[in-house]
C-alpha positions as CSV (number, residue, x, y, z in Angstrom):
1,X,-5.2,15.2,29.4
2,X,-2.8,16.9,31.8
3,X,-2.8,20.7,31.9
4,X,0.4,22.7,32.5
5,X,-0.3,25.2,35.4
6,X,2.0,27.8,33.8
7,X,1.1,29.1,30.3
8,X,3.5,31.8,29.1
9,X,1.3,33.0,26.3
10,X,-2.3,33.9,26.4
11,X,-2.8,32.3,22.9
12,X,-1.7,29.0,24.3
13,X,-4.2,29.3,27.1
14,X,-7.1,29.9,24.7
15,X,-5.9,27.1,22.4
16,X,-6.0,24.6,25.3
17,X,-9.5,25.9,26.3
18,X,-10.8,25.5,22.8
19,X,-9.5,21.9,22.7
20,X,-11.3,21.0,25.9
21,X,-14.5,22.6,24.7
22,X,-14.3,20.7,21.5
23,X,-13.8,17.4,23.3
24,X,-16.9,18.2,25.5
25,X,-19.0,18.8,22.5
26,X,-17.9,15.6,20.7
27,X,-18.5,13.5,23.8
28,X,-21.9,15.0,24.5
29,X,-22.9,14.3,20.9
30,X,-21.9,10.7,21.3
31,X,-23.4,10.2,24.7
32,X,-20.0,10.0,26.3
33,X,-18.7,11.4,29.6
34,X,-16.0,13.9,30.4
35,X,-15.7,12.8,34.1
36,X,-12.1,11.7,34.9
37,X,-11.7,8.0,35.7
38,X,-10.8,7.2,39.3
39,X,-7.5,5.4,39.7
40,X,-8.0,1.6,39.9
41,X,-7.2,0.1,43.2
42,X,-5.3,-3.2,43.5
43,X,-7.3,-6.3,44.2
44,X,-10.8,-7.3,43.3
45,X,-13.8,-4.9,43.3
46,X,-15.7,-4.5,46.4
47,X,-19.2,-3.1,46.9
48,X,-21.0,-2.1,43.7
49,X,-24.1,0.0,43.0
50,X,-27.1,-2.3,42.4
51,X,-30.0,-1.0,40.3
52,X,-33.4,-0.8,42.1
53,X,-35.6,-2.4,39.4
54,X,-38.5,-4.8,39.4
55,X,-39.4,-3.8,43.0
56,X,-42.4,-5.6,44.4
57,X,-42.5,-3.2,47.3
58,X,-40.7,0.0,48.2
59,X,-40.1,1.0,51.8
60,X,-38.5,4.2,53.2
61,X,-35.8,2.7,55.3
62,X,-34.4,-0.4,57.1
63,X,-36.8,-0.1,60.0
64,X,-39.8,-0.7,57.6
65,X,-38.4,-4.0,56.1
66,X,-39.8,-6.4,58.7
67,X,-43.3,-5.2,58.1
68,X,-42.9,-5.5,54.4
69,X,-41.5,-9.0,54.8
70,X,-44.6,-10.2,56.7
71,X,-46.6,-9.6,53.5
72,X,-43.9,-10.7,51.0
73,X,-44.0,-13.9,48.9
74,X,-41.3,-16.0,47.5
75,X,-39.5,-14.2,44.6
76,X,-40.5,-10.7,45.8
77,X,-38.0,-7.8,45.8
78,X,-38.3,-5.2,48.6
79,X,-36.5,-2.0,47.7
80,X,-35.2,0.2,50.5
81,X,-35.2,3.8,49.2
82,X,-33.8,5.8,52.1
83,X,-31.3,5.7,54.9
84,X,-31.7,4.5,58.5
85,X,-28.7,5.6,60.7
86,X,-30.1,4.0,63.9
87,X,-32.0,0.9,62.8
88,X,-30.5,-2.5,62.0
89,X,-31.7,-4.2,58.9
90,X,-33.4,-7.5,60.1
91,X,-34.4,-10.1,57.6
92,X,-36.3,-13.0,59.3
93,X,-38.4,-14.3,56.5
94,X,-37.2,-15.9,53.2
95,X,-38.5,-17.2,50.0
96,X,-38.2,-20.7,48.5
97,X,-35.6,-22.7,46.7
98,X,-34.9,-20.8,43.4
99,X,-37.2,-17.9,44.5
100,X,-35.5,-16.0,47.3
101,X,-36.8,-12.8,48.8
102,X,-34.5,-10.0,47.9
103,X,-33.9,-6.9,50.0
104,X,-32.3,-4.3,47.8
105,X,-30.6,-1.1,48.6
106,X,-28.7,1.3,46.3
107,X,-25.2,0.4,47.3
108,X,-25.1,3.4,49.7
109,X,-28.4,2.8,51.6
110,X,-27.5,3.2,55.2
111,X,-28.5,0.8,58.0
112,X,-27.0,0.2,61.4
113,X,-25.9,-3.3,60.6
114,X,-27.5,-6.4,59.0
115,X,-29.1,-9.5,60.6
116,X,-30.3,-12.4,58.4
117,X,-32.1,-15.3,60.1
118,X,-33.9,-17.0,57.3
119,X,-33.4,-19.3,54.3
120,X,-33.5,-18.3,50.7
121,X,-32.6,-14.6,51.1
122,X,-30.6,-12.1,49.1
123,X,-29.5,-8.8,50.7
124,X,-27.8,-6.4,48.3
125,X,-26.5,-2.9,48.4
126,X,-26.2,-1.5,51.9
127,X,-23.8,0.7,53.9
128,X,-23.3,0.0,57.6
129,X,-21.1,2.7,59.2
130,X,-19.9,1.8,62.8
131,X,-22.6,-0.9,63.3
132,X,-22.9,-3.1,66.3
133,X,-20.7,-6.0,65.6
134,X,-20.8,-8.2,63.8
135,X,-21.6,-5.7,61.0
136,X,-23.5,-8.5,59.2
137,X,-24.7,-11.7,60.8
138,X,-26.0,-14.6,58.6
139,X,-27.8,-17.7,59.9
140,X,-29.6,-19.7,57.2
141,X,-29.3,-21.7,54.0
142,X,-29.3,-20.3,50.4
143,X,-28.4,-16.8,51.6
144,X,-26.5,-14.2,49.6
145,X,-25.0,-11.0,51.0
146,X,-23.5,-8.8,48.3
147,X,-22.4,-5.3,47.3
148,X,-22.5,-4.1,50.9
149,X,-20.0,-2.0,52.8
150,X,-19.3,-2.4,56.5
151,X,-17.1,0.2,58.2
152,X,-15.6,-0.2,61.6
153,X,-18.0,-2.5,63.5
154,X,-18.1,-1.8,67.2
155,X,-18.7,-4.1,70.3
156,X,-18.8,-7.8,70.9
157,X,-15.7,-9.1,69.1
158,X,-15.6,-6.3,66.6
159,X,-16.0,-8.6,63.6
160,X,-17.2,-7.5,60.1
161,X,-19.3,-10.6,59.1
162,X,-20.2,-13.8,60.8
163,X,-22.0,-16.6,59.1
164,X,-23.6,-20.0,59.7
165,X,-25.5,-22.4,57.4
166,X,-25.4,-24.0,54.0
167,X,-25.0,-22.6,50.5
168,X,-24.0,-19.1,51.7
169,X,-22.7,-16.6,49.2
170,X,-20.7,-13.6,50.4
171,X,-20.0,-11.6,47.3
172,X,-18.4,-8.2,46.4
173,X,-18.6,-6.7,49.8
174,X,-16.1,-4.3,51.4
175,X,-15.2,-4.6,55.1
176,X,-12.9,-2.0,56.6
177,X,-11.2,-1.0,59.8
178,X,-11.9,-3.8,62.3
179,X,-10.1,-3.0,65.5
180,X,-9.0,-4.9,68.6
181,X,-10.6,-2.5,71.0
182,X,-11.4,-3.8,74.5
183,X,-9.3,-6.9,74.0
184,X,-11.4,-8.0,70.9
185,X,-10.2,-10.3,68.2
186,X,-11.5,-8.4,65.2
187,X,-11.7,-10.4,62.0
188,X,-13.1,-9.5,58.6
189,X,-15.2,-12.7,58.5
190,X,-15.7,-15.6,60.9
191,X,-17.7,-18.8,61.4
192,X,-17.6,-21.4,64.1
193,X,-19.7,-24.4,65.1
194,X,-20.5,-24.4,68.9
195,X,-24.2,-25.1,69.3
196,X,-27.6,-25.3,67.6
197,X,-27.6,-21.5,67.1
198,X,-24.2,-21.6,65.5
199,X,-24.1,-24.8,63.4
200,X,-21.4,-26.3,61.0
201,X,-21.5,-24.7,57.5
202,X,-21.2,-26.3,54.1
203,X,-21.1,-25.0,50.5
204,X,-19.8,-21.5,51.3
205,X,-18.6,-19.2,48.6
206,X,-16.6,-16.0,49.6
207,X,-15.7,-14.2,46.4
208,X,-14.6,-10.8,45.3
209,X,-14.6,-9.1,48.7
210,X,-12.2,-6.4,50.0
211,X,-11.0,-6.7,53.6
212,X,-9.1,-3.5,54.4
213,X,-7.3,-2.4,57.6
214,X,-8.3,-5.7,59.4
215,X,-6.8,-6.2,62.8
216,X,-6.7,-10.0,62.6
217,X,-7.8,-12.5,60.0
218,X,-9.5,-12.0,56.7
219,X,-11.3,-15.3,57.4
220,X,-11.2,-17.6,60.4
221,X,-13.3,-20.7,59.9
222,X,-13.7,-23.2,62.8
223,X,-15.5,-26.5,62.4
224,X,-17.4,-28.5,65.1
225,X,-14.2,-30.1,66.4
226,X,-12.0,-27.0,66.4
227,X,-8.8,-26.8,68.4
228,X,-10.4,-24.0,70.5
229,X,-12.2,-26.8,72.3
230,X,-15.6,-25.2,72.3
231,X,-17.0,-26.9,69.2
232,X,-20.3,-28.8,69.3
233,X,-18.9,-32.0,67.7
234,X,-22.1,-32.1,65.5
235,X,-21.9,-32.1,61.8
236,X,-19.1,-31.2,59.5
237,X,-17.8,-27.9,58.1
238,X,-16.7,-28.4,54.5
239,X,-16.6,-27.2,50.9
240,X,-15.6,-23.6,51.4
241,X,-14.3,-21.5,48.4
242,X,-12.3,-18.3,49.2
243,X,-11.6,-16.7,45.9
244,X,-10.7,-13.4,44.3
245,X,-10.6,-11.5,47.6
246,X,-8.3,-8.7,48.7
247,X,-6.8,-9.1,52.2
248,X,-5.0,-6.4,54.1
249,X,-4.7,-7.8,57.6
250,X,-2.4,-8.0,60.6
251,X,-2.8,-11.5,62.1
252,X,-0.2,-14.2,61.5
253,X,-2.2,-15.4,58.5
254,X,-4.9,-14.1,56.2
255,X,-7.1,-17.3,56.4
256,X,-7.2,-19.8,59.2
257,X,-9.0,-23.1,58.5
258,X,-9.5,-25.2,61.6
259,X,-11.4,-28.5,61.0
260,X,-12.6,-27.4,57.6
261,X,-12.7,-30.1,54.9
262,X,-12.0,-29.3,51.3
263,X,-11.3,-25.6,51.2
264,X,-10.4,-24.0,47.9
265,X,-8.3,-20.8,48.1
266,X,-7.6,-19.2,44.7
267,X,-7.1,-15.9,43.0
268,X,-6.7,-13.9,46.1
269,X,-4.4,-10.9,46.8
270,X,-2.7,-10.6,50.2
271,X,-0.9,-7.4,51.0
272,X,-0.5,-7.4,54.7
273,X,3.0,-8.0,56.3
274,X,2.1,-11.3,57.9
275,X,4.0,-14.5,58.6
276,X,2.1,-16.7,56.1
277,X,-1.0,-16.3,54.0
278,X,-3.0,-19.6,54.6
279,X,-3.1,-21.8,57.7
280,X,-4.6,-25.3,57.7
281,X,-4.9,-27.1,61.0
282,X,-6.8,-29.8,62.8
283,X,-7.7,-32.2,59.9
284,X,-8.4,-29.4,57.4
285,X,-7.9,-32.0,54.7
286,X,-8.3,-32.0,50.9
287,X,-7.5,-28.3,50.6
288,X,-6.6,-26.8,47.2
289,X,-4.5,-23.6,47.0
290,X,-3.5,-22.0,43.7
291,X,-3.0,-18.8,41.7
292,X,-2.8,-16.4,44.7
293,X,-0.7,-13.2,44.9
294,X,1.0,-12.9,48.3
295,X,3.3,-10.1,49.4
296,X,5.7,-9.7,52.3
297,X,5.0,-13.1,53.8
298,X,7.6,-15.4,55.3
299,X,6.0,-18.4,53.5
300,X,2.7,-18.9,51.7
301,X,1.2,-22.0,53.4
302,X,1.3,-23.2,57.0
303,X,0.0,-26.7,57.7
304,X,0.0,-29.3,60.4
305,X,0.5,-33.0,59.7
306,X,-3.2,-33.8,60.2
307,X,-4.2,-31.6,57.2
308,X,-1.9,-33.1,54.6
309,X,-4.3,-35.7,53.2
310,X,-5.5,-34.7,49.8
311,X,-3.7,-31.3,49.8
312,X,-2.9,-29.6,46.5
313,X,-0.9,-26.5,46.4
314,X,2.4,-24.8,47.3
315,X,4.7,-26.7,49.7
316,X,4.1,-25.9,53.3
317,X,6.7,-23.6,54.7
318,X,6.0,-24.2,58.4
319,X,3.3,-24.6,61.0
320,X,-0.2,-23.1,60.7
């Protein structure tokens, strides 16, 4: 209910106050809330607030997680109850197929970045403010990163998230303010396949994330035979789904697929003033693009001839 700042009559003032008090009493009796609702932002939801429940172990901050992991078993949940402004969250032990080890924050639990180097892991509910880049680094299979916020990563190439492996889930995270400081190429998310430590990735789901104030791409994905010329040539990067994400970025495109087979791009919202939304190059074949909202782009899809096989989606408007 909006309130007029100028009441000419005292009686009107008291009448309005009485109405508010009556509403409070009614809502209190019904278990309701009188808090005003925040305005809904465009695009999908980003980081949420997970509930710390069913904790196997509780630790005071991110610096204590590695010790807790040493004693953890498959299926355990390690709850981090407090902040660590100077320690990176490092997860180097996982669970088993179907029984991951979960490291759980509150949605606002502070850590100075996240490093995951294990299989069968869930990391949920952290806040990394100006972490060493990449803000989150994922290397492993069956890994989920969700409900986490990364603000202004610093150093290296200033990226928000980098990932390598199979069956990776990047869900409902918010990445903000990546900057091209010191000649960086600061992306929201990136993967590449250059050596044994950075292998080709398969079965990747990137869903419901917000990339805000991104200097370059929302996602740049390079396979082992990328046009950059530094690929390992080993394996194949394929089966990526990029869905329901919000992209506010400044590169020529929001997503660049280079030697990525079968990428599905659907349900995303692109608001940056960029040349085109999606770029497919270097035999990024069998792509499917549909049901996206794009604004202020010259054309939606850029594609080279080598990526045309099996393509389903809007007609290409030009090069990638």
